[in-house]
N, C-alpha and C positions, 0 to 999 in steps of 0.2 A: 234331849241332848243336842245342842246346836253343833252341827257338823260341817266342816269346811266343804264337804262334797254335797251337802244337801242342795237340792235345786230350789229355785224360786218360782213364784207363780207365773211370771213371764220370763221365759228362758233367756238368760244372758250368759255369755261365755267369755272367759278370760281372753283378751286379745293375744294373738300369737300362739296360745296354748291350744285353743279350740279349733283353729283354722284347719289343721290337718294338712293343708296345702300351703305352707308358709310362702309369703310373697317375697320377692327380691326387693332390695333397697332401690328406690327409684331415682335414677340420675336426672339432673336438671340442666338446662342450658345456663351458662355456656359450657360446651364440651371442649375438651382439648382439641387442638388442630389434628388433622389426619394427614397421612403421607399419601402422595399421589404418584402415579407413574411419571417418568420423566417426559413423556410425550404429551402430557395433558397441558392444554392451554387454559387460560383463565375461565373461559366458558365451561370447559369440561370440569374444572375444579368447582365452580359455583353449582353446577348441576349435581355433582356428587355431594357437595355440602348440604344442599337442600334435601337430598335423598336420605342422608344420614342424620338429619335433624339439626344441623348447624346453620340455622336460618340467618342469623345476624352476620356470621362469617360470610355466608354467601352474598349478602348485600354488599359487604365491603369488597369482596372479590369482583362482583359485577361492576363496581365503580371503575375498575380498570379495563373493562371490556370495551373496545372501540368498534368492532365489527359485529356482524350477525345481530342487528338490533331486534329483530322479531324473536329470535330464540332467547336473547337476553331478557327481553320484556316478559316472556312467558315464565322464565325461571324467577325473575324478580317478583312477578305477581304471586307465584306460589309461595315464595319466602315471606312476602308481606302478609298474605292471607294467614299463614301459619302463626305469625306473631300478633294477629288481631287487627292489622291495618288493612281492612278489607276494601275500604273506599279507595285507598291508594292502589290496591291490587287491581281493582276494576278499571281504574284510570290507566294503569299500565297495559291492560289488555285492550283498551280502546285504540291503542296506537298500532295494533297489528291486525292483519286480516284474519277473519274467523276461519279456523280449521278445526279438525276433530279435537285436538288437545286444548286449544284455547277456549273453544265453545264449552267443552266439558268442564274445564276449570272455572270459567265464568259462572256456569250453572251451579257448580258446587259452592262457590262463594255466596251466590245469591240465596241458596238454600240455607247456608249457615247463618244468614242474616234474617231468615224467616220469610223471604220473598219467593214463594213458590211459583206464582203465576208467570213472572218474566223468565224464571229459570226453565220452567216447562215449555214455554213458548220457544225459547232459544234452542232447547234440546229437540223439540219437534222439527224445527228448521234444520238442525244438524242431521237428524235421521232422514229427513227428506233428501238432503244432499248426499248422505252416505248411508244408504239403507242396509248395507251389509256390514256396517261397523259394529263389532261386538261391544266396544266401549260405549259408543253412543246409545245403542239400544238399551244396555243395562242402566246407564245413567238416567235415561228417560223413564224407564220402568220403575227404578228406585225412587225417583223424584215423585212420580205419581203415587206410589205406595206411601211414601212419607207424608204426602199432602193429604192422604185419606181417601184417594180415589182408587179403591182396590180393584173394581172391575176393569178400569182402564189399565191399571198396572198389570193385571193378569194377562190382558190381551197383548201387551208389549212383551212380557216374559214368554208368552206362548211362541213368539217368533223363534226362540232358542230351541224349541222342541218340535216344531212343525216340519214334517218331511215334505218332499224328499230332500236329502242332503242337509238335514238340520244339524245344528251344533251338537245336540245330544248324541246324534248318530255318529258324529265324528270325534266325540270327546276322547276316546281311547286310541285314536288313530295317530300313532307317533310319527307318521309320514305326512300328516296334514300340516302344510306350511303355516297356515293362519294360526293354528293352535300350538305351534312351536314357540310362540312368544309366551313367556311366563305371565305377562300382564293379561294377554287375551285368554289364556287357559284359566287363570284365577278368576277373571271377570265372568267368563262363561259358566264356571262351576257355581259362582255366587248366584248368577241369574237363574240357573236351573234349580238350585236349592230353594230359592224364593217361589218359583213357579210350583214346585212340588209341595211346598208348605201351604201355599194359598189355595191349591186345588186338591189337597189331600191325596196327591199322587203317591206318597210314600206307602199308603195303604195297599195300592195296587201293585207296586213294584218296590219291594224292600231292597232290591239290589242297588237302587239309586244311592242309598246311604254310602255304601262302600265305594261306588264308582266316583262320587263327588269327592269323597275324602281322598281317594287315590289321585284325583286330579290336582288337589292342593299340594299333596306330597310331591307329585311329579314336577309341579311348577317350581317348588323351592329346593327340591333335592336333585333334579336332573337338568332342568332348563336353565335355572339361574339361582345359584346358592345364596346370592346376595339380595334376592328379591323378597325382602321382608314383608311386603303386603300379602304375600301368599300365606305366611304364618299368621298374620292378623286375620285374614279371611277364614283360615282353618279354626282359629280361636273362636270367632263368631259362630262358626258352624257348630263347634262343640258346645258352646254356651246355649245355642238354640235347642240343643238336646239335653240341657241341664247337666253337662259334664264339666264341672269347673276345674277338675284336676288336669284333664287333657287340654282344656283351654289355656290354663296357666302355663303349661309346658310350651305351648305354641307362642304365647305372648313373651315368654322369657327369651325365646330364640329371636323373635322380631326385635325385642328391646336391645339385644346385643348389637344390632345394626343401627336402629334409630330409636333411642330411648325417649325422644322428645315428641313423638307423634301424639297428637291430642286423643285420638280414638283409642290408641293403645293404652294410654294412661287412664282414660275413662274406664276401660274394661278392667284394668288392674283394680281400680277403685271399686267397681261394682262387685267383683269377685270378693274383694276384702270385706265389703259390707255384707254380702251374703253369708260370710263366715263370721260376722260380728267382730271383725278386726278393724275397729274404728281408727286406730292409729295409722294403719296402712291406707285406709280410705282417705284420711286427711293428707297423708303424704302424696297420694295420687293427685288430689286437688291442688296441692302446692306445686307439684311438678308441672301441671297444666298452666298454672298462673305464672310460673317462672318463665314460661315461653310466651304466654298471652295473658297479661295482667288482668284483663276483664273477660276472662273465659266464661262463656255461658255454660259449657260442659262442667267446668269446675264449680260454678254456682249451683247447678242442679245436683251435682254429687254432694256438695256440702249440705244442701237442703235434705237430701235423702239420709245423710249421716245424722243430722240433727233430729229428723223424724224417728229414725231407728233408736236414737238416744233418748227418746221420750221428751223431746223439746220442740213441740209443734210451733209454739210462738216464736222461738228463735229461728226456726226454719223459714219463717216468712220473710226474714231480712234478705237472704240471697235470692229468694223467689221474686221478691219485689224488684230487685236489681235486674233480674232477667226480663221481667215484664215491662220495666221502664224502657228497655231497649227493644224488646220484641213483644208487643202487647198481645200478639196472636200465637204465642208459643204455647201449644196445648199441653206439653209436658209440664211446664211451670204452672199452668192453670190447674191441671190435674193434681199436682202435688200441693198446691195451695188449697184446693178443695179438700184434700186429705187432712191437711193441718186444721182446717175449720171443723171437719167432722170429728177429729180427735178431741177438739175443745168443745164438742157438743153444740157447735154453731151450724146446725143442720140447714137452716135457711140460707146462710152464707155459702155453704158447700153446694147447695142446690143451684144457687145463682151462678156460681163459678162453672158448674157443669153445664148450665144453660149457655154460658158463653162459649164453652167448648163445642157444644152442639151447633151453635150458630156458625162456627168456623168450619167444623167437620161433622156433619149430621150423623155419620155412622161411626164416630170415634169410639173405640173400645179401650184405648190405653189409659185415658183419664179415669175411667171407672175402675180399671184394674189398680191404678195407683191408690185410689180411695179404699178399695177392697183390701189391698195388702196391708195398709196401715191400720185399718179397723180390725182386720184379722189378727195382726200382731198384738193388739190390745185386747183381744178376746171379746170384741164386740160382735158376737156371732150373727145375730139376725141382720144387723145393718150391713155387715160384711158380705153375708150370703146374697143379699139383694144386689149389691154392687157387682159381685162375681157373676151373677146370672145375667146382668145387663151386658157385661163384657163378653160373656160366652155367646149371647144372642147376637151381638154385633160382629163378633169375630169367631164364627163357629169353627174356623180352621186352626185356631190358636190354642196350643196346649197349656200355656202359662195360666190363664184363668181357671181352666179345669183342674190343673194341679193344685192351685191355691185353694179352690173350693173343696177338692178332695181332701186335702190336709185339714182344712177347717172342719169338715164333717168328722174326720177321725178324732180330732181334738175335742169335739163336742159329743163324741160317743155315738155318732150316727153312721155306723159302719156300712149299713145297707146303702144309704145314699152315697157314701164315699165310694163304694164298689161301682155303682152305676156311673158316677162321674169319672172315675179313673179308668174304667174300661173304655169309656168314650175317648179319653185322652190317649190311651194306649193305641186305640184304633187309628187315631190321627198320626201318631208318631211312635212306632214300635221301638225306636231306639232311644227314647227319652229316659235318661237314667233316673230322674226323680220319680217319674211315673212308675217305672219298674220297681223302685225301692218301696213305694207306697203299696203297690199291688202285692208284692211279696209279704209285706207287713200284714195286709188284710188276709192273705192266705194263712199266715201264721196264727193270726187271731181266730180265724174260722176253725182252726184245728185245736184251739185251746179248750181245756175243760172249763166248766162254769159252775160256780157256787153262788147262789143268790140268797140273800138274807132280807130282812125287813127294809134295810136302808142301803144295802150295798150289793154290787155284783162283782165277784172276783173271777178273773180269767187267768189261767195259768197253764203251764205245760205239765200235763199229768205224768209224763214219763220222766222228765228231768227234775221236776219239782213236785213229787207226789205228796209231800207232807205239809206244804205251806198254807194251803187254803183255809182249812178249818181253824187253826190257831188265829189266823188273820181275821177271819169272820167273827170269831168270838171277841177278839180284842176291839175291832172296829165298832161292833154293836155296844161294847161296854163304854166307849168314849163318845158315841154319837150324841146322846142327849146332853152331856156335859158341855161339849164344845158348842153345840147349837144354842144352848141356853146362855152361854157366855157372851155370844154376839147377837142374841135374840133373832136368829135367822136359821131357817132349815132349808137346805137345798131343795129346789122344786122337784127334782127327779132323783132317782137312785144314783149314787156315786159309783163309778166303775173303777175298779182296781185292776190294773193289768200288770202281771208279773212276768217279765221277759227273761228267758233262760240265758241270754247273752247280752253283753253290753252294747254290741253293735245294733241288735234288734231294738233295744230300748232307745238308742240314739235316733234311729230312723223314725221311731214312734213319735219322738218329741220335736225333731227338727227336720226330718226328711233326709238327713245325711248320717252316715255311720260314724259319728264322732260327737262326743259331748262329755265333759269331765264331771259327771255327777251320777248319783244313784237313784234319785227320785225327782219327779216333776209333776206339778198340778197344772192342768190347762183349764180348770174350772170343774166340769163334771167328771173328767177323767183324771185319775192319778196313775201315772206309769212309774214303774220301778224295775230295776234289774234284780235278779234273784240274789238273795242274801247268802250266798254260799261261796266257799272257796273253790277255785278251779279255773280252767282255761276260759278266757273271754268273759269273765265276770269281774266285779270289783271287790271280791272277797266277802267275808262275813261282816255284817254290820247290824246295828240294832234296828230291825225293821219296824218295831213298834214305835220307836222314836221318829223314824222317817214318816210313818203313816200319820201320827198325831200332828206332826209339822205340816205335812201336805194337806191333811184334811182341814186344818185351820185355814190354809189358803183357800180351799174350796168354799168354806163357809164365809170367810171375809170377802171373797170375790162375789159370792152370791148376795151378800149384804149390800154391796156397793154397785152391783151390775158391772163388775170388773173395772171400776173407776178408782179403786183405792191406790194411793201412791205406792210405788214399788217398795220403798224403804219401810212403809208401815205394814204392808202385808207380811214382809219378812220379819220385822220386829215382833209383831203379834204372834207369828208362827213359832218363833224361838221362845217368846214369853210363855206360850201355851204349853211348851214342853215341861215347864216347871222343874227345871234342873239348874244346878249352879253353873256359872259360866265355866267353860273349859279352861284347863290350865294354860294352854297356849294363847288364850285371849288376854290373860292377866297382864303380862309385860307389854303386850300390844296396846291395850287400853291405858296402862299406866304411862307409857312413853307418849302416847297421843295427848293425854291430859297435860303432862308436864311440859311438852314441847309445843303446846297450843296447836296440835295437829288434828283435832277432831274436825269432822266435816260440818259445814253449815247445813241447815235443812235443805237449802237449794241444791247443794252439792252431794247430799247423802245418796240419792239414787244413782248419781254418777259413779260413786264408789263401786256399785255393782256392775254398771253397764260399761263404764269407761275408766277402769282403774289405771292410775298413772304409775303406781308402784305395785310390786307383787303382793304386798300386804294389804292393799287398799280394799279388796273385796272382802277379806276376812274382817277388817276393821269396820267395814260398812255393815256386815251382819251384827257384829258386836255392838256397835253404836246404835243401830236401829232397835235392837233389843233394849238397850239402855234408855233410849228416848221413850219407848212405849212403857217401860217400867217407871220412868220419871212421871209421865202423864198420869199413869194409874195411881201412883203413890201420892202425887201432889194435887191432882184435880179430880181423882176418882174415876172408877170404871165407867160411870155414866157419861163422862166427857168423851171417852173413846167411842161409845155408842153414838153420841151426837155427831162426832166427826165422821163416822161411817155413813150416817144419814145424809150429811151435807155433801160428802163426796159422791154419793149415789145421785144427788141432784145436779152434779156437774160443777160444783164450786171448786175453786183452786185453793191450794193450801194457804196462800196469803189472805184468803177470805175466811177459811175454816178456822185458823188458829185464833184470830181476834174474837170471832163469834163464840167459840167454845171455851177458850181459856181466859179471855179478857186481855190477852197479851198480843202485841204485834210479833211478827216472826223474830225480829231482832231482840225484843225483850224476852221472848220465850227462850231463845238461844242463850242469852246471857245467864238466865236463871238455870238453864240446863247445864251450862258449862260450870257454874258454881256448884251445882249438885254433884257433877262428875268429879270435881276436885275433892269433895268430901268423901266420895266413894273410895278413892285410892288411898286415902289416909289410913295408915295402919296396915297397908299391904306388905310393907317391908322391902320396898324396892328403892328407897332413897339411898343416898351414898353412905350415910352413917350405918343404916341398917344392913346394907349390902356388905360392908366390911365386917360387921359383927356376924352376919350370916355365914360368910366364907370361913371365918375363924371357927365358929361353932360346928359347921359342917365337917371341916377337916378333923376336929377333935372327935366328933361323934362317929365318923367313919373309922377312925383309928381305934376307938373303944370297942367297936364291933369286931374289928379284925383281931384284937387282943382278947376277945371273949369276955370283956367287962360289961356284961349286958345291963346290969342294974344301973351303972353309971351312965351307960349309953342312953338309957331311957330318959334320964334327967336332962341330958344335953338335947336330945331330939324333941322333948316336950318344950324346952325353951325355944328351940328353932321353930316349932309349929306355932308357938305363941307369937314369935317375932314375925313370921311370914306364914299366915294361915292358908294363903291361896297358892300353895306350891305342892306339887305331888310328892316330891322326894321325902319330906319329913313324915308324911302319912304312910308312905311305903315302908320306911324304916321302922316306924312305931308299930305298924301292923305286924311286921315280921318279928319284932322284939316281943310283942305281947303274945305271939303264937309260939315263941321259943319255950322249950320245956322248962328251962331254968327261971324264966320270968313270965310264965304263962298267966294271962288275964284275958279270957275269951271276950268278956264284955267290952273291954277297952280295944281289943283287936277289931271287934265288929264296928266300933265307932269309926275307926280309921279306914277299914275296908269299905264301909258304906260311902265314905267321902270319895274314895277312889272309884268305886263302882258308879257313883252318880254322874261322873263325867266320862265314863268309859264308853266307847262306841264299838270297837272291833273285837275286844277281848273279854271273854266271859269268866275269866279265872277268879275275879273278885266275887262275883255273884255266886259262883259255885262254892267258894270257900265259906262265904257267909251262910249259905244254905246248910252246909255240913256242920258248921258250928252250932247253928240253931237245932239241927237234927240231933246232934250228940247231947245237947242240953235239954232235949225233950220238947222244944218249942216247934211243933210241927207246922203250925199256921204260918209263922214267919219263914220257916225253912221252905215251905211250898212257894211262898211269895218270891223268894230270891232264886229258887230253882227254876221257876217259870221265867224270871227275867234273864237267867242264864241261857235258856232256850230261845229267848227273843233276840239275844245278841248273836247267837250262833245256832240256828235251828237244825243244822246238820251235824252237831256235836252229839254223837250217839251216847257218850258217857253222861252228858247233861240230861238228855231225854230219859235215860235209864234211872238217873238219880231222881228225877221228878216222878217217874213211875213208882219207884220204891217208896217215896214219901206219900203218894196217894194210897199205896197199899197199907202203910203204917197207920194212915189216918182213917182207913176203912171207907174211903169215898168211892163207892161202887161204880157210880156213873163215870167218874173221871178215870178210874182204873181201866175200865173197858176201852174208853177212847184213847188213853195214853198207851195202853198195850198195843192197840191197833197201829198207832203211830210208830211206836218203837219197832214193831215187826216190819212195817213198811220201810222204815229207815234202814234197818239191818239188811233187808233185801236190796235196797238201793245201793248201800255201800258194797255189797257183794257183787253187784252187777256193774258198778262204775269204777273204772280204774282210777288210781290216784292222779290228780292233776287235771281231771276232766273239767 
């Protein structure tokens, strides 16, 4: 039963829906003019315009400034740098004597151009001239860190915490004149945070976390409410601890003052991307480019978005643009290596990583980039190797440990996950993602365990005491069939984890407590939320259908070493359910065919990952099923198996289709579209049929109201012939054939079965069919449908008792004993659990 909430093998989330922390719309330059105090001169106005992101307005204002040439040049340089004219900005700075602000700005501009050596040299000279300058010290330390010289950076950061009279000692002294500046206090807190992170100081002094956070709050709440960089610094602080919700709150406040800051919009985009919100990530890149058309930050964000959208080749375009301008940009080189690794160009990826090592011998970020992308594509062994390199090179960094820990949980290696995440928690006790993962592992450790020949089922024995044994029996019953279908058997036992709440399930699959689905396969592990009604669940649903769908993912992923296209693993999973298409897919597919709105194969995966309309993801499921059905019917099942083998070898679909079908992608699409047009013929959704349907429906409803049941049957039989893929006529006819005056149980069953075949959440059709068969003496069929009723709603005590009664009538001693035990346990569960739990 293809279900709108069913998860896919590679988790994708509807943009906007899944984010849980919705982003604001991103303003872009030009912004409207602002009001100034009457005493402001043009220099004051230009300074304020730059501070609030009105960079081009500031340049116009500066054209009227006749005095204060040094200050005007400094403001002009900052405005020019913000819009990407950095060479002109440096020229403007050459006209004035070097002081703390101009030297720091010059260094920042050089670093943005990838020129670390002259920037660091200039900052060393600045520190030599102003050894007590908080801004200069931080600028130098950060430049050293960003250049990859961590030991030197730590030594510079250490200045902030070295007694006597260190900045750390004075941090909370509200009488300290130096730290009464919002800029100095914010900068100091940033520096101390980096020192604590790089030296693992948070382990020894957990109070540092709150002390630094309080410093940011004091900077923007007490010292200067307009000092938006303090909000930006607080956002970076929260993000370092993987708390995107708090970070977003800070960014929104900063954006109210300066919505055009490049770093601010970059962080907006990264948070959006972390939440699979591709539209807002794109909006953030556009916001940066509206200020700076050739923004490196925007190109890198675009590349990350394309990689997350499963388009590694397309991601190389913005990365090449960055490297054309900054050949030594290690972030771009790392992302390019990730793109190559995703396309199985391991030699190319290795060469790019060697380039990174030649620039920064101890670099960890590039290896993390590769690890994250490989992990997202479930390339577990390759990703693990990259994560371990990143951890070895940056033992202070929680991000690679978190990534590796999540990877281990997804691959079912909970013991390794625990070791890795415990180490991450020791480094940063306040990291939200680490905490979520560790709580998840604690939950899993407390789960009961049922192991069969091919599966391991983990579940909460108190909240879900009845679920494991029926699942185990069902899974073993489908194992050989599904594996035979794709000529692959998973190399290890598949783990089924049933979580009692939806939040826990979501953390299991994404690391965050949100995701709009009930089941997910990560390869070896299938996670699902408990199929029961209650607080913090997704309600009752057909768990057997979910497991068959997800286990097909597990098998096809194993068949291709996780290299199967997203649309194909989804299409095969729906196909393997062996059910009619759901009623709500019918008009969707019909309209897509008639309006030429079906996806091309190139765009089909995008329907899952980057839906443009709210119906795109549902259409992608439906069309993927159709494409797989078309391949099977037209070219045979062996063609599907050959495709899986070629995908396993790393071939792309533009290579796979000609080799297996003899058709180019465009030829295949045309033949598929023609096949699709034939499928919708006779569905009864054309204009003429719609008019006739409306007329007959109104007549049929009126006949039922007037109790002319025999005449009503004739009309509804005509309707079902006109539109066979519609639930309403089947519902009406089932009711009419069950009516005492027009009773025909055999015909009632015919329509009830059609309704049951596509039902996901409601077991009433299955229960009614079971009782009709029971009353007719057909115990075998009655048992079949009674069991299916319990699969849709396992906590329905009436359905479970009906099944027990049928086993007793059939004299099945073995099943009687097991079912009685289940019914007793369920009755006790209902007695102990209040409604709505």
